C-alpha positions in Angstrom: 0.0 0.0 0.0 1.6 3.2 -1.1 2.4 5.9 1.4 1.5 3.6 4.2 4.2 5.1 6.4 2.2 8.4 6.4 -0.8 7.0 8.2 -0.9 8.1 11.8 -3.3 5.5 13.2 -3.4 2.4 11.0 -0.8 0.3 12.8 -2.4 1.1 16.2 -5.8 0.1 14.9 -4.5 -3.2 13.4 -2.9 -4.0 16.7 -6.1 -3.2 18.6 -8.0 -5.4 16.1 -5.7 -8.3 16.6 -5.9 -8.0 20.4 -9.7 -8.0 20.4 -9.7 -11.0 18.0 -7.3 -13.0 20.2 -9.1 -12.1 23.5 -12.4 -13.2 21.9 -10.9 -16.6 21.4 -9.6 -16.8 25.0 -13.0 -15.8 26.6 -15.1 -18.0 24.3 -15.7 -20.7 27.0 -17.4 -18.1 29.4 -21.2 -18.1 29.1 -23.0 -15.0 30.2 -26.7 -14.3 30.7 -28.5 -11.2 29.5 -32.2 -11.5 30.4 -33.3 -14.6 28.5 -30.3 -14.8 26.2 -27.2 -16.8 26.8 -24.1 -15.7 25.0 -20.4 -16.8 25.0 -17.7 -14.3 25.6 -16.7 -14.6 21.9 -20.2 -13.6 20.8 -19.8 -10.4 22.8 -16.4 -9.4 21.5 -16.0 -11.0 18.0 -18.6 -8.7 16.3 -16.2 -5.8 17.1 -13.8 -7.2 14.6 -16.3 -6.6 11.8 -16.6 -3.0 12.9 -12.8 -2.7 12.8 -13.0 -4.2 9.3 -15.5 -1.6 8.2 -13.3 1.1 9.5 -10.2 -0.3 7.7 -11.9 -0.5 4.4 -13.8 2.7 4.6 -10.9 4.9 5.7 -7.8 3.1 4.4 -9.1 0.9 1.6 -9.3 -2.8 0.9 -5.6 -3.4 0.9 -5.4 -2.2 4.5 -8.3 -4.4 5.5 -6.6 -7.3 3.7 -3.4 -6.7 5.8 -5.4 -6.6 9.0 -7.3 -9.8 8.2 -4.1 -11.8 7.5 -2.5 -10.4 10.6 -5.4 -11.5 12.7 -5.7 -14.9 11.0 -2.0 -15.7 11.7 -2.3 -14.4 15.3 -5.4 -16.6 15.9 -3.7 -19.6 14.4 -0.6 -19.1 16.4 -2.6 -18.8 19.6 -4.5 -22.0 18.9 -1.4 -24.0 18.1 0.6 -22.8 21.0 -2.3 -23.2 23.4 -2.7 -26.8 22.4 1.0 -27.4 22.7 1.4 -25.9 26.2 -1.7 -27.8 27.5 -0.1 -31.0 26.2 3.1 -30.5 28.2 3.2 -32.5 31.5 2.3 -30.2 34.5 4.7 -29.9 37.4 3.7 -32.1 40.4 3.1 -29.1 42.7 0.8 -27.4 40.1 -2.8 -28.4 40.5 -4.6 -26.2 38.0 -4.1 -28.3 34.8 -7.8 -29.0 34.4 -8.8 -25.4 34.7 -6.0 -24.3 32.4 -6.9 -26.9 29.8 -10.5 -25.7 29.7 -9.4 -22.3 28.5 -6.4 -23.1 26.3 -7.0 -26.6 25.1 -8.6 -25.6 21.8 -10.5 -28.4 20.0 -8.8 -28.9 16.6 -12.1 -29.1 14.7 -13.4 -25.9 16.3 -10.1 -24.1 15.6 -10.1 -25.0 12.0 -13.8 -24.1 11.6 -13.4 -20.7 13.3 -10.3 -19.8 11.3 -11.9 -20.7 8.0 -15.1 -18.9 8.9 -13.2 -15.8 10.1 -11.1 -15.7 6.8 -14.2 -16.1 4.6 -16.4 -13.7 6.5 -13.9 -10.9 6.9 -12.9 -10.9 3.3 -16.5 -11.0 2.2 -17.2 -8.0 4.5 -14.2 -6.1 3.2 -15.1 -6.8 -0.5 -18.8 -5.8 -0.1 -17.8 -2.7 1.9 -15.3 -1.5 -0.7 -17.6 -2.1 -3.7 -20.6 -0.5 -2.1 -18.5 2.6 -1.4 -17.7 3.0 -5.0 -21.3 2.3 -6.1 -22.7 4.8 -3.6 -19.9 7.3 -4.3 -19.0 7.5 -0.6 -22.5 8.3 0.6 -24.8 6.4 3.0 -22.1 5.0 5.3 -24.8 3.3 7.4 -25.9 1.3 4.4 -22.4 0.1 3.7 -21.5 -0.9 7.2 -24.8 -2.8 7.7 -24.8 -4.2 4.2 -21.2 -5.5 4.5 -21.9 -7.1 7.9 -25.1 -8.7 6.6 -23.0 -10.4 3.9 -19.9 -11.1 5.9 -21.6 -12.4 9.0 -23.9 -14.6 6.9 -20.9 -16.3 5.4 -19.0 -16.5 8.7 -21.9 -17.9 10.7 -22.9 -20.6 8.1 -19.3 -21.7 7.7 -18.4 -21.9 11.4 -21.6 -23.7 12.4 -21.5 -26.3 9.5 -17.8 -27.0 9.9 -17.8 -27.1 13.7 -21.1 -28.9 14.3 -22.1 -30.6 11.1 -22.8 -34.3 11.7 -23.1 -33.6 15.4 -26.5 -32.1 15.4 -29.5 -32.5 13.1 -30.2 -30.0 10.3 -32.9 -28.2 12.3 -30.6 -27.5 15.2 -27.9 -26.3 12.9 -30.4 -23.9 11.3 -31.4 -22.5 14.7 -27.8 -22.0 15.7 -27.1 -20.2 12.4 -30.2 -18.0 12.7 -29.7 -17.0 16.3 -26.0 -16.3 15.9 -26.5 -14.3 12.6 -29.3 -12.1 13.8 -27.5 -11.2 17.0 -24.3 -10.2 15.1 -26.3 -8.0 12.7 -28.2 -6.3 15.5 -24.9 -5.6 17.2 -23.6 -3.9 14.0 -26.8 -1.8 13.7 -26.6 -0.6 17.3 -22.9 0.3 16.9 -23.4 2.3 13.7 -23.3 5.7 15.4 -19.9 4.8 17.0 -18.6 3.6 13.6 -19.7 7.0 12.1 -17.8 8.9 14.8 -14.6 6.9 14.4 -14.6 6.9 10.6 -15.2 10.6 10.3 -12.6 11.3 12.9 -10.0 9.1 11.2 -10.7 10.6 7.8 -10.2 14.1 9.1 -7.0 13.2 11.1 -5.4 11.2 8.2 -6.6 13.5 5.5 -7.7 10.6 3.2 -10.8 9.0 1.9 -9.8 5.9 -0.2 -12.0 4.6 -3.0 -11.2 1.1 -4.4 -11.9 1.9 -8.0 -9.2 -0.2 -9.5 -8.3 -2.5 -6.6 -7.1 -6.1 -7.0 -9.5 -7.9 -4.5 -7.5 -11.1 -4.5 -7.1 -12.0 -0.8 -3.6 -13.5 -1.6 -2.3 -10.4 -3.4 0.4 -8.7 -1.5 0.7 -5.0 -1.0 2.6 -3.0 -3.6 
């Protein structure tokens, strides 16, 4: 990405994005109750990564979002591999917290693979839709782009993670209910956070002095920055 060194906030935002993503993986086993709803820690934090993705694409362009997605993907993969490796090491005789430690860090391989693939597919779908909608709308109606891209990205993410993680374990009706409840919750989250997204995007554009349009962008996820 040209002139990337001139950006004041991009590196800090990518670092924050990765931290939120990694923490969402760590707090996933925790279940919390809000009224009649039961959510995992990941369901509370993970939708924030899509808001980050909207900000990256809207302010800095698709290539910046691609960089952030790959950084987050590698960080999550490394966390999972190292977590499983450390859990597998024999605990010291005087240490009696192996079971509790394993509950948090002993990532199930199938769930790890499912979540990584879903994250990759969903985030790139979100970034692509966001970038194309910005060109089509000529930079207007930010709310439509943030919600529209999340509708597409979370749809892909939710279907992929549920099918890969639980396919063959539950019947089709149960899988559909899991997909529907997870998807609706994530989209509502995005809608509620839209005013915050507006404030952050407008502030960054003013501070950075940019407003990138992906008119001639190569949307290949594997294409490196020039």
